[in-house]
C-alpha positions as CSV (number, residue, x, y, z in Angstrom):
1,M,0.0,0.0,0.0
2,N,1.3,3.4,-0.9
3,N,1.7,6.7,1.0
4,K,-1.4,8.5,-1.6
5,F,-3.5,5.6,-0.4
6,F,-3.4,6.3,3.2
7,E,-2.9,10.1,2.7
8,R,-7.1,9.2,1.2
9,L,-8.0,7.2,4.1
10,R,-6.7,9.9,6.6
11,K,-8.6,12.3,5.0
12,S,-12.0,10.1,4.6
13,I,-12.0,10.0,8.4
14,G,-11.0,13.2,9.0
15,E,-7.2,13.0,9.9
16,D,-4.6,16.0,9.3
17,D,-2.9,14.6,6.0
18,S,0.9,15.7,7.4
19,I,1.3,13.0,10.0
20,N,3.4,10.2,9.0
21,K,5.1,10.2,6.1
22,K,7.7,7.2,6.4
23,I,6.4,4.0,5.6
24,Q,6.6,3.4,1.1
25,R,4.3,0.1,0.5
26,K,2.6,-0.6,-2.7
27,S,-0.6,-2.7,-3.1
28,A,-3.0,-3.3,-5.6
29,G,-6.7,-2.7,-5.5
30,E,-6.3,0.2,-3.3
31,N,-9.4,1.7,-4.3
32,E,-11.4,-1.3,-2.9
33,L,-9.2,-1.7,0.4
34,L,-10.1,1.7,1.0
35,G,-14.0,1.2,1.4
36,K,-13.3,-1.6,3.6
37,L,-11.0,0.0,5.5
38,Q,-13.1,2.6,5.8
39,I,-15.7,0.9,7.2
40,S,-13.8,-1.6,9.3
41,I,-12.2,1.6,11.2
42,K,-14.6,3.0,12.1
43,Q,-16.9,0.2,13.0
44,Q,-13.5,-0.4,15.5
45,H,-13.8,3.3,16.9
46,I,-10.4,3.8,15.5
47,Q,-8.9,7.6,14.8
48,P,-5.5,7.3,12.9
49,N,-4.5,10.5,14.3
50,S,-5.2,9.0,18.5
51,T,-3.0,6.8,20.5
52,Q,-5.8,4.2,22.0
53,T,-4.6,1.5,24.1
54,S,-5.6,-1.4,24.4
55,N,-7.7,-0.1,27.6
56,S,-9.5,2.4,25.6
57,K,-12.9,2.0,25.8
58,P,-15.7,2.3,22.4
59,N,-17.6,5.2,22.0
60,S,-21.9,5.5,22.1
61,S,-21.9,5.3,19.1
62,S,-21.0,2.4,17.6
63,T,-22.6,-0.3,15.5
64,S,-23.8,-3.7,17.0
65,P,-21.8,-6.9,16.9
66,T,-23.5,-8.7,14.3
67,S,-22.9,-5.8,11.9
68,Q,-19.4,-5.7,12.7
69,A,-18.5,-9.0,12.0
70,N,-20.3,-9.1,8.9
71,N,-18.3,-5.9,8.0
72,H,-15.1,-7.6,8.5
73,K,-15.9,-10.5,6.6
74,L,-15.4,-8.0,4.0
75,L,-11.5,-7.5,4.2
76,T,-8.9,-10.1,2.9
77,A,-6.3,-11.7,5.0
78,N,-4.1,-9.2,3.9
79,E,-5.9,-6.3,4.2
80,A,-6.6,-7.7,7.7
81,Y,-2.8,-8.3,8.6
82,E,-2.2,-4.6,7.0
83,L,-4.7,-2.9,9.7
84,G,-3.0,-4.7,12.3
85,E,0.6,-4.3,11.7
86,N,-0.1,-0.9,11.7
87,L,-2.2,-1.0,14.7
88,L,0.1,-2.8,16.4
89,F,2.8,-0.4,15.7
90,G,1.4,2.8,14.9
91,L,2.0,3.0,11.6
92,N,0.7,5.0,8.6
93,G,-0.7,7.8,10.9
94,F,-2.8,5.4,12.9
95,G,-3.0,4.9,16.6
96,V,-1.7,1.9,18.5
97,D,-4.5,-0.4,19.2
98,E,-2.6,-3.6,20.3
99,K,-6.0,-5.4,21.1
100,T,-8.0,-4.5,17.5
101,A,-4.5,-5.0,16.3
102,V,-4.6,-8.7,18.0
103,K,-8.2,-9.3,16.4
104,N,-6.9,-8.6,13.1
105,L,-4.1,-10.7,13.0
106,R,-6.3,-13.2,13.8
107,K,-8.4,-13.4,11.1
108,A,-5.6,-12.8,8.8
109,A,-3.8,-16.1,10.6
110,F,-6.8,-18.3,11.3
111,K,-10.3,-17.1,9.3
112,L,-8.9,-15.3,6.2
113,G,-6.8,-18.4,4.8
114,G,-3.8,-18.9,7.3
115,H,-1.9,-15.7,6.6
116,I,2.2,-16.7,7.4
117,E,3.0,-12.8,8.5
118,A,0.3,-13.0,10.3
119,L,1.2,-16.0,12.2
120,A,4.8,-14.8,12.5
121,L,3.0,-11.5,14.2
122,L,1.1,-12.9,16.6
123,G,4.0,-14.8,18.2
124,F,5.1,-11.8,18.6
125,C,2.5,-10.6,20.6
126,Y,2.3,-13.6,22.6
127,E,5.9,-13.0,23.4
128,F,5.8,-9.9,24.4
129,G,2.1,-9.6,25.5
130,L,1.5,-7.0,23.0
131,G,-2.7,-6.7,23.3
132,I,-2.8,-10.4,24.9
133,E,-1.3,-12.0,27.6
134,S,2.7,-13.1,27.5
135,D,2.3,-16.9,26.5
136,Y,5.4,-18.3,25.6
137,S,4.5,-21.4,24.4
138,T,1.9,-20.1,22.2
139,A,4.4,-18.0,21.0
140,E,6.2,-20.9,19.9
141,N,3.0,-22.3,18.5
142,M,2.8,-19.8,16.5
143,Y,6.5,-18.6,15.5
144,V,6.8,-22.6,14.4
145,S,4.2,-22.9,12.1
146,A,5.2,-19.3,10.2
147,A,9.0,-19.9,10.6
148,T,8.6,-23.5,8.7
149,K,6.5,-22.2,5.9
150,G,9.5,-19.6,5.2
151,N,9.0,-16.3,7.4
152,G,12.3,-14.7,7.9
153,F,11.3,-12.9,10.7
154,A,9.7,-16.1,13.0
155,Q,12.7,-18.0,12.0
156,I,14.6,-15.4,13.7
157,R,13.1,-15.3,17.0
158,M,13.2,-19.5,17.1
159,T,16.9,-19.3,16.8
160,F,16.6,-16.7,19.3
161,L,14.4,-18.6,21.3
162,K,16.0,-22.5,21.3
163,L,19.5,-20.8,22.1
164,Y,18.5,-19.4,25.4
165,G,15.2,-20.5,26.2
166,R,11.9,-19.3,27.8
167,P,9.6,-20.3,30.8
168,N,8.2,-23.4,29.4
169,I,10.5,-23.5,25.9
170,K,12.7,-25.4,26.2
171,I,16.5,-25.0,25.4
172,D,17.8,-26.8,22.4
173,K,21.0,-25.9,20.7
174,I,20.6,-27.9,17.4
175,E,17.4,-26.7,16.7
176,A,18.3,-23.3,17.1
177,D,21.4,-24.1,14.7
178,E,19.1,-25.9,12.3
179,W,16.5,-22.2,12.1
180,L,19.9,-20.2,11.9
181,S,20.9,-21.8,9.0
182,K,17.4,-21.3,7.1
183,V,17.7,-17.8,8.2
184,N,21.1,-17.5,6.3
185,N,19.6,-19.2,3.4
186,S,17.2,-16.9,3.5
187,G,19.3,-13.5,3.1
188,D,18.3,-10.4,3.3
189,S,14.9,-11.0,3.1
190,A,14.9,-12.7,6.4
191,I,15.1,-9.2,8.0
192,E,13.9,-6.9,5.9
193,W,10.4,-6.7,7.9
194,L,12.2,-6.4,11.6
195,L,14.7,-3.8,9.6
196,R,11.8,-1.9,8.5
197,I,9.5,-2.4,11.8
198,A,12.1,-1.1,14.0
199,N,13.5,1.9,12.1
200,E,9.9,3.5,11.4
201,S,8.2,2.5,14.2
202,D,10.7,2.6,16.8
203,H,8.8,-0.1,19.1
204,P,10.5,-1.0,22.0
205,A,10.1,-4.8,21.5
206,A,11.1,-4.5,17.9
207,T,14.1,-2.9,18.7
208,Y,15.3,-5.1,21.8
209,C,15.2,-8.1,18.7
210,L,16.8,-6.2,16.0
211,G,19.7,-5.5,18.8
212,V,19.5,-8.9,19.6
213,C,20.7,-9.7,15.8
214,Y,23.2,-6.9,15.6
215,Q,24.9,-9.2,19.5
216,D,24.8,-12.7,17.6
217,A,25.0,-12.2,13.9
218,V,21.3,-13.4,13.0
219,A,20.6,-12.4,9.4
220,V,23.2,-9.3,9.6
221,E,27.0,-9.0,10.5
222,K,27.7,-8.8,14.7
223,D,28.1,-5.0,15.2
224,P,28.2,-4.4,19.2
225,S,27.5,-0.4,18.7
226,L,24.0,-1.0,16.4
227,A,23.3,-3.6,18.8
228,V,23.9,-0.7,21.9
229,H,21.9,1.4,19.4
230,Y,18.7,-0.6,19.8
231,F,19.0,-1.9,22.8
232,R,19.4,1.8,24.5
233,Q,15.9,2.5,22.3
234,S,14.1,-0.2,23.8
235,A,15.1,0.5,27.2
236,K,14.6,4.0,26.6
237,A,10.7,3.0,25.8
238,G,10.5,1.0,29.2
239,E,10.9,-2.5,27.7
240,P,12.1,-4.3,30.6
241,R,13.9,-7.2,27.9
242,G,15.5,-4.0,26.5
243,E,16.8,-2.3,29.9
244,G,18.1,-6.3,31.1
245,I,20.2,-6.7,27.2
246,L,21.7,-3.3,27.6
247,G,23.3,-4.0,31.4
248,F,24.4,-7.1,30.2
249,C,26.4,-5.2,27.1
250,Y,27.5,-3.0,30.4
251,A,28.6,-6.3,32.2
252,E,30.6,-7.9,29.7
253,G,32.0,-4.4,27.9
254,F,30.0,-5.4,24.8
255,G,29.8,-2.2,22.6
256,V,30.4,-0.1,25.4
257,E,33.0,0.5,28.7
258,K,32.6,-2.1,31.1
259,D,30.3,-0.3,34.2
260,D,29.4,-3.6,36.5
261,K,27.4,-0.4,38.6
262,K,25.2,0.6,35.7
263,A,24.7,-3.0,34.7
264,L,23.2,-4.0,37.9
265,S,20.8,-0.6,37.7
266,L,19.3,-1.9,34.4
267,Y,19.1,-5.2,35.9
268,L,17.5,-3.9,38.8
269,S,15.3,-1.9,36.8
270,A,13.7,-4.6,34.7
271,A,13.7,-7.1,37.4
272,K,11.4,-4.9,39.3
273,K,9.1,-4.9,35.8
274,G,9.0,-9.2,36.3
275,E,11.7,-9.3,33.8
276,A,13.0,-13.2,34.6
277,V,16.5,-13.1,32.7
278,S,17.1,-9.9,34.6
279,M,16.1,-11.1,38.2
280,Y,18.9,-14.4,37.0
281,N,21.7,-11.2,35.9
282,A,21.3,-9.4,39.3
283,A,21.1,-12.2,41.6
284,H,24.5,-13.6,40.0
285,C,25.7,-9.7,40.6
286,Y,25.0,-10.0,44.3
287,E,26.1,-13.8,44.1
288,E,29.8,-12.3,42.8
289,G,30.1,-9.5,44.5
290,L,29.4,-6.9,41.0
291,G,28.9,-3.6,41.0
292,V,27.9,-4.5,44.7
293,P,29.1,-5.7,48.2
294,K,28.4,-9.3,47.6
295,N,24.9,-10.4,49.6
296,L,23.9,-13.9,49.3
297,D,20.8,-13.3,50.8
298,E,20.0,-11.0,48.1
299,A,21.1,-13.6,45.4
300,V,18.8,-16.1,46.8
301,K,16.0,-14.0,47.1
302,W,16.2,-12.4,43.1
303,Y,17.1,-16.5,41.9
304,T,14.6,-17.7,43.8
305,K,11.9,-15.6,42.0
306,A,13.5,-15.9,38.9
307,A,12.5,-19.6,39.1
308,L,9.5,-19.9,40.2
309,L,9.2,-17.8,37.0
310,G,10.3,-20.8,35.2
311,N,13.5,-19.2,34.4
312,C,16.1,-22.0,34.0
313,Y,19.0,-20.0,34.6
314,S,17.9,-19.1,38.2
315,Q,16.6,-22.7,38.7
316,N,20.0,-24.0,38.2
317,S,22.1,-21.4,40.3
318,L,19.2,-21.9,43.0
319,G,20.4,-25.6,42.8
320,Y,24.1,-24.5,43.5
321,M,23.2,-22.8,46.3
322,Y,21.3,-25.4,47.6
323,E,24.1,-27.8,47.2
324,E,27.1,-25.6,48.1
325,G,24.7,-24.3,51.0
326,L,25.2,-20.9,50.0
327,G,22.6,-18.2,51.1
328,V,20.7,-20.9,52.3
329,E,21.0,-24.1,55.0
330,R,22.6,-26.6,52.4
331,D,20.1,-29.1,51.1
332,E,21.2,-31.7,48.1
333,L,17.5,-32.6,47.7
334,K,16.2,-29.3,46.9
335,A,19.8,-28.9,44.6
336,A,18.3,-31.8,42.4
337,E,15.3,-30.4,42.0
338,W,16.3,-27.7,41.1
339,Y,19.2,-28.7,38.5
340,K,16.0,-31.1,37.1
341,K,13.5,-28.2,36.6
342,A,16.3,-26.6,34.4
343,A,17.3,-29.5,32.7
344,E,14.2,-30.5,32.0
345,L,14.1,-27.0,30.1
346,G,17.2,-28.1,28.3
347,Y,19.8,-25.9,30.2
348,P,22.8,-27.4,29.2
349,W,24.5,-26.6,32.5
350,A,21.7,-28.0,34.9
351,E,21.9,-31.2,32.6
352,C,25.2,-32.0,33.3
353,N,25.2,-30.7,37.3
354,L,21.9,-33.3,37.5
355,G,24.1,-35.8,35.7
356,F,26.8,-35.2,38.5
357,C,24.2,-35.6,41.2
358,Y,22.7,-39.5,39.6
359,Q,26.4,-40.2,39.1
360,N,27.6,-39.7,42.7
361,G,24.2,-39.8,44.4
362,I,23.9,-36.3,45.9
363,G,19.8,-35.5,46.4
364,V,19.2,-38.3,44.1
365,E,19.5,-42.5,44.6
366,L,23.0,-43.0,42.5
367,N,22.4,-44.0,39.1
368,E,25.4,-44.2,36.8
369,E,22.9,-45.0,33.8
370,A,20.7,-41.7,34.3
371,G,23.7,-39.8,35.1
372,T,25.3,-40.6,32.0
373,Y,21.7,-40.0,30.3
374,W,21.6,-36.0,31.4
375,Y,25.6,-36.1,30.4
376,E,24.7,-36.6,27.0
377,R,21.3,-34.5,26.7
378,A,24.3,-31.5,27.9
379,A,27.0,-33.1,25.3
380,V,25.2,-33.1,22.6
381,Q,24.2,-29.4,22.9
382,G,28.4,-28.5,22.7
383,H,28.6,-28.3,26.5
384,S,32.0,-28.9,26.9
385,R,31.9,-29.9,30.1
386,A,29.4,-32.4,29.8
387,Q,31.2,-34.3,26.8
388,H,34.4,-34.5,29.2
389,N,32.4,-36.1,31.8
390,L,30.9,-38.2,29.1
391,G,33.9,-39.2,27.4
392,H,35.4,-39.9,30.9
393,A,32.0,-42.4,31.5
394,Y,32.9,-44.2,28.2
395,Q,36.8,-44.6,29.2
396,Y,35.7,-46.1,32.4
397,G,32.3,-48.0,31.8
398,V,30.1,-45.8,34.2
399,G,26.8,-46.2,33.4
400,I,27.6,-47.3,29.5
401,E,29.5,-49.5,28.6
402,K,33.1,-49.2,28.5
403,N,33.9,-48.0,24.9
404,E,37.9,-45.9,25.1
405,V,37.2,-45.0,21.1
406,K,33.7,-43.2,22.2
407,A,35.7,-41.7,25.1
408,V,38.5,-40.2,23.2
409,E,35.9,-38.9,20.7
410,W,34.4,-37.1,23.6
411,Y,37.7,-36.0,24.8
412,R,38.3,-34.7,21.3
413,R,35.1,-32.4,21.2
414,S,35.5,-30.9,24.6
415,A,38.8,-30.1,23.7
416,D,38.3,-28.6,20.8
417,A,36.2,-26.1,22.8
418,E,39.6,-25.6,24.9
419,N,38.3,-27.3,27.9
420,S,41.1,-27.6,30.1
421,F,40.2,-31.2,31.9
422,A,39.0,-32.7,28.6
423,M,42.6,-31.7,27.0
424,H,44.3,-33.5,30.0
425,S,41.8,-36.2,29.4
426,L,43.3,-36.4,26.1
427,G,46.4,-36.2,26.4
428,Y,46.4,-39.3,29.1
429,C,45.2,-41.3,26.3
430,Y,47.8,-40.8,23.7
431,Q,50.6,-40.9,26.6
432,Y,49.0,-44.4,27.6
433,G,47.3,-45.7,23.9
434,I,43.5,-45.5,25.7
435,G,41.0,-45.4,22.6
436,I,44.4,-44.2,20.1
437,E,47.4,-45.0,19.6
438,A,49.8,-44.0,21.7
439,N,51.8,-40.9,20.3
440,N,53.8,-38.9,23.5
441,D,54.5,-35.7,21.4
442,E,50.6,-35.3,21.0
443,A,50.7,-36.2,24.5
444,I,52.7,-33.4,25.5
445,K,50.9,-30.9,23.4
446,Y,48.0,-31.2,25.1
447,Y,49.3,-31.4,28.8
448,R,50.8,-28.0,28.1
449,A,47.7,-26.5,26.6
450,S,45.7,-27.7,29.5
451,A,48.9,-27.1,31.8
452,I,49.2,-23.4,30.3
453,L,44.6,-22.9,31.1
454,G,45.8,-23.5,34.8
455,H,44.5,-27.1,35.3
456,A,46.2,-28.6,38.4
457,P,46.7,-32.2,37.3
458,A,47.9,-30.8,33.7
459,Q,50.4,-29.6,35.1
460,L,51.2,-32.6,37.2
461,S,51.4,-34.2,34.4
462,L,53.6,-32.3,32.3
463,G,56.1,-32.0,35.3
464,C,56.1,-35.2,35.6
465,C,56.9,-35.7,32.0
466,Y,59.6,-33.9,32.2
467,R,60.8,-35.4,35.5
468,N,60.8,-39.2,33.2
469,G,61.8,-37.8,29.6
470,V,58.0,-38.5,28.5
471,G,58.0,-37.0,25.1
472,V,60.5,-34.3,26.2
473,E,64.1,-34.2,27.5
474,I,64.6,-34.9,30.8
475,N,64.7,-31.6,32.5
476,E,64.5,-31.8,36.5
477,K,64.0,-27.6,37.1
478,E,61.3,-27.0,34.3
479,A,59.7,-30.5,36.1
480,F,59.9,-28.8,39.3
481,K,58.4,-26.0,38.1
482,W,55.1,-27.1,36.7
483,I,54.9,-29.7,39.5
484,R,55.3,-26.7,42.3
485,L,52.2,-24.9,40.0
486,S,50.2,-27.4,40.7
487,A,50.9,-28.1,44.1
488,L,50.1,-24.1,44.5
489,S,47.0,-24.5,42.8
490,G,45.5,-27.6,45.7
491,N,46.2,-30.4,43.1
492,D,46.9,-33.1,46.4
493,L,49.1,-35.4,44.7
494,A,51.6,-32.4,43.1
495,Q,51.5,-31.5,47.0
496,N,52.8,-35.0,47.7
497,T,55.7,-34.9,44.5
498,I,56.8,-32.0,45.7
499,G,57.2,-33.0,48.4
500,H,58.9,-35.8,47.5
501,L,61.5,-33.5,45.3
502,F,62.2,-31.0,48.5
503,E,63.5,-34.3,50.0
504,D,65.4,-35.5,47.5
505,G,67.2,-32.9,46.2
506,I,65.3,-33.2,42.5
507,G,65.1,-30.0,40.7
508,V,65.7,-27.7,43.8
509,K,67.9,-27.6,46.8
510,K,67.1,-30.5,48.9
511,D,65.4,-29.0,51.6
512,I,63.7,-31.7,54.3
513,Q,61.4,-29.3,56.2
514,K,59.9,-27.6,53.1
515,A,59.5,-31.7,51.8
516,I,57.4,-32.2,55.7
517,Y,55.3,-29.1,54.9
518,W,54.1,-30.2,51.5
519,Y,53.8,-33.3,52.8
520,R,51.7,-32.4,55.6
521,I,49.6,-30.0,53.7
522,S,49.2,-33.0,50.9
523,S,47.7,-35.4,54.1
524,L,46.0,-33.1,55.0
525,Q,43.5,-33.7,52.4
526,G,43.9,-37.2,53.0
527,N,46.6,-38.0,50.3
528,V,47.5,-41.8,51.2
529,W,50.8,-41.1,49.6
530,A,51.5,-38.3,51.8
531,L,50.2,-39.6,54.7
532,T,52.8,-43.1,53.8
533,N,55.5,-40.2,54.0
534,L,55.4,-38.8,56.7
535,A,54.6,-41.7,58.1
536,V,58.2,-42.8,57.2
537,L,60.1,-39.9,58.2
538,Y,58.4,-40.2,62.4
539,F,59.7,-44.0,62.4
540,D,63.2,-43.0,60.9
541,G,63.4,-39.8,62.6
542,V,64.4,-37.4,59.8
543,G,63.4,-33.6,59.8
544,L,61.1,-34.5,63.1
545,K,61.9,-36.6,66.3
546,R,60.8,-39.9,65.9
547,N,57.6,-41.1,67.0
548,Y,56.5,-45.1,66.3
549,K,52.9,-43.9,67.3
550,E,52.4,-40.9,65.0
551,S,54.2,-43.5,63.0
552,V,51.3,-46.0,63.1
553,R,48.5,-43.6,63.0
554,L,49.5,-41.9,59.7
555,L,49.7,-45.2,58.1
556,R,46.2,-46.6,59.5
557,L,44.5,-43.7,58.0
558,A,46.3,-44.4,54.2
559,A,45.3,-48.2,55.1
560,E,41.9,-47.8,55.3
561,K,42.1,-46.4,52.3
562,N,43.5,-49.5,50.9
563,H,47.1,-47.9,50.2
564,A,49.6,-51.0,50.0
565,R,52.3,-49.4,51.0
566,A,50.6,-48.3,54.0
567,Q,49.6,-51.7,54.6
568,T,52.8,-53.3,54.1
569,R,54.4,-50.9,56.5
570,L,51.6,-51.1,59.2
571,A,52.0,-55.1,58.9
572,F,55.6,-54.7,59.8
573,H,54.6,-52.0,62.9
574,L,52.2,-54.8,63.9
575,M,54.6,-57.9,63.5
576,H,56.9,-56.4,65.8
577,G,55.4,-53.8,68.5
578,K,56.7,-51.1,67.1
579,G,54.4,-47.8,68.3
580,C,51.8,-50.3,68.9
581,E,51.0,-53.8,70.5
582,I,52.4,-56.9,68.6
583,N,49.0,-57.9,66.3
584,K,50.4,-60.7,64.2
585,K,47.7,-62.1,62.9
586,E,46.5,-58.2,62.0
587,A,49.6,-57.8,60.4
588,F,49.2,-61.1,58.4
589,Q,45.8,-59.9,56.9
590,L,47.7,-56.8,56.1
591,Y,50.6,-58.5,54.3
592,Q,48.0,-60.3,52.2
593,T,46.0,-57.8,51.3
594,A,48.6,-55.5,49.9
595,A,50.1,-58.5,48.0
596,F,47.1,-59.3,46.3
597,S,47.1,-55.5,45.6
598,G,50.7,-56.4,43.0
599,A,52.5,-54.9,46.4
600,V,56.3,-56.8,45.8
601,N,57.4,-55.9,49.7
602,A,54.2,-57.7,50.8
603,M,54.4,-60.5,48.9
604,S,58.1,-61.2,50.5
605,A,56.5,-60.7,53.5
606,L,53.7,-62.9,53.1
607,A,55.8,-65.3,51.9
608,Q,57.8,-65.1,55.2
609,C,54.5,-65.3,57.4
610,Y,53.5,-68.6,55.4
611,E,57.4,-70.2,56.0
612,T,57.4,-69.4,60.1
613,G,54.1,-69.5,60.5
614,S,54.1,-66.1,61.9
615,G,50.3,-64.8,61.9
616,T,49.3,-68.0,60.1
617,D,49.7,-71.7,59.8
618,V,53.0,-72.7,58.5
619,N,52.2,-73.5,54.4
620,L,55.9,-74.1,52.5
621,S,53.9,-74.2,49.3
622,E,52.0,-71.1,49.8
623,A,55.4,-69.6,50.7
624,I,57.5,-70.8,47.9
625,N,53.8,-69.1,45.5
626,W,54.6,-65.9,47.0
627,Y,58.4,-65.8,47.3
628,E,58.5,-66.7,43.2
629,K,55.9,-63.7,42.5
630,A,57.9,-61.2,44.8
631,A,61.1,-62.9,42.8
632,S,59.2,-62.1,39.5
633,G,58.7,-58.5,40.8
634,G,62.4,-58.1,41.0
635,D,62.3,-58.9,44.7
636,L,66.1,-60.4,44.8
637,R,65.7,-61.8,48.4
638,S,62.3,-63.6,47.6
639,A,64.9,-65.1,44.4
640,E,67.7,-66.1,47.1
641,K,64.7,-67.9,49.4
642,L,63.4,-69.5,46.4
643,V,66.8,-71.3,45.8
644,V,67.1,-72.2,49.7
645,L,63.3,-73.9,49.6
646,I,63.7,-75.7,46.7
647,A,67.2,-77.6,47.9
648,N,64.7,-79.6,50.1
649,P,63.9,-82.7,48.4
650,T,60.7,-83.3,49.8
651,L,59.5,-79.7,48.2
652,I,60.5,-80.7,44.7
653,D,56.9,-82.1,44.1
654,S,55.2,-79.4,45.5
655,I,57.2,-76.7,43.4
656,F,56.6,-78.2,40.2
657,S,52.6,-78.4,40.5
658,H,53.1,-74.5,40.7
659,G,54.9,-74.7,37.3
660,Y,58.2,-73.2,39.2
661,I,60.8,-72.0,36.7
662,S,64.3,-71.6,37.9
663,P,65.8,-68.1,37.3
664,A,68.5,-67.6,35.1
665,A,71.4,-68.5,37.0
């Protein structure tokens, strides 16, 4: 429809012809449409030069409902849509009347032939509550119906909604990518309508939507300055989502100078208007102390408000607050409940967190299969931590059939997203040939990449490679450097290892007191190696006053965690009464447990128990069996004992019954 047509229309109903000359549109059959619109507008009591809100009441000269209905039937679908668009945005001199706009859009969409643009615009109305109560589910249905028929605007909004979700709209990044592909295939036509409406009407919801396109590079090139321009327009007009997204720009320094206080101010303004995403962002500011002193009570308050409105981000964060006891009493049941609500809305972080809960029995009954299921749900959406966790499940057969090749595949996908955990795991697979051909060069590459990102286990692994010359030349100073970084990050294995380096002077000047310090720090985290190393120092009186009782105490702590070296050392104490009462039976049991775990020293000691009847009955066949195992493990004393025992002719038959092969001379 062109301006001349609307000029005639305005004159026919008494409007000043100088109003609103922005739009230029073409349409056939103007004279026929003029008459229909004159009748329809008069009967709907619309004056184009007025601004009629959705609460405006019709005057007393209205025609009967029957007459109105009959006259409305004269409009075609295109005409009803045109009228609805003009009334919704106040274009072409029409006043804004959202409710009447929705009525005409409904006619165009459902009564006059399924008008695609009308369906898309109805989705917009339902999404933003224009002329009708906001209903995201209905908005999604409208958008999908229009988008599948090629409407570019609907495809744009579906890209957004499936990427970020909204109450009752499930996040699905795979589907979001599919919609984005359709948008890109449509070229400039996908964004034409939104560009026109936003620029001609300055409607706050439209400018918000256009700003998001420039922010996320949907149908246009990414442009932070233009995104902020449209967000400002939206916010200035009082649109809560415009205020909230402008706050996000200030929080991230996107298109504007970073300003946490300004961000929080905008978040709170939108949050007080009921905007759930802004409630979440305000809560995050209070939780982390961004632009405001930390206040966990305020954080929980806003997380809860948004969570109850169906915001999946807040539901996940509230679950975390309950899991950790931050601002609320720790409650794993509530944590899992909130994670599940958010996970069911497709939020990948919540899916990953819920998977962790199931695999570890946090707030739910332990269920490894369910854990892996939720990891996979998040992983296919590109969540890098879930991808790593899924790879771990495949590597060790946790809740799913063991498949080391698939483990490597998921580790690689996660590592490609620069997940430091996955980089380390992938490096480990390369070092030991797990699911892939061993390659020390690749192992070092991934260890280093992860270590640079600050991942403590990777720093330890890289340091150990330098210590042992795996994929690199031996460099004890470089080994010490990386292991120290890991230890300073709190890694208990690295803390024990750095203690060992100080004790033996590897890559650093020998310092027994620093060794003791790091052994203590590691042992406080329950590291069994550190507990055992500290116990040995107490036993030997090196750097510490000799204390057999303390040695026994530390060894018991480690032995209870099935540490074979600690079990072997503790058995020695019990066998000889060092710092404890003699208990040969318990000593025998500990030797046996450690021996079955592969501890060579324990095998030798166990063989001696069988030979001498210490803590058990004499059994020379078993003695020979265990001496043989210990000798095969490199224990020379056990090899010598074998020579002595086989010299006894009465044992020859028994020896050969064990398949004994005499060691080479």
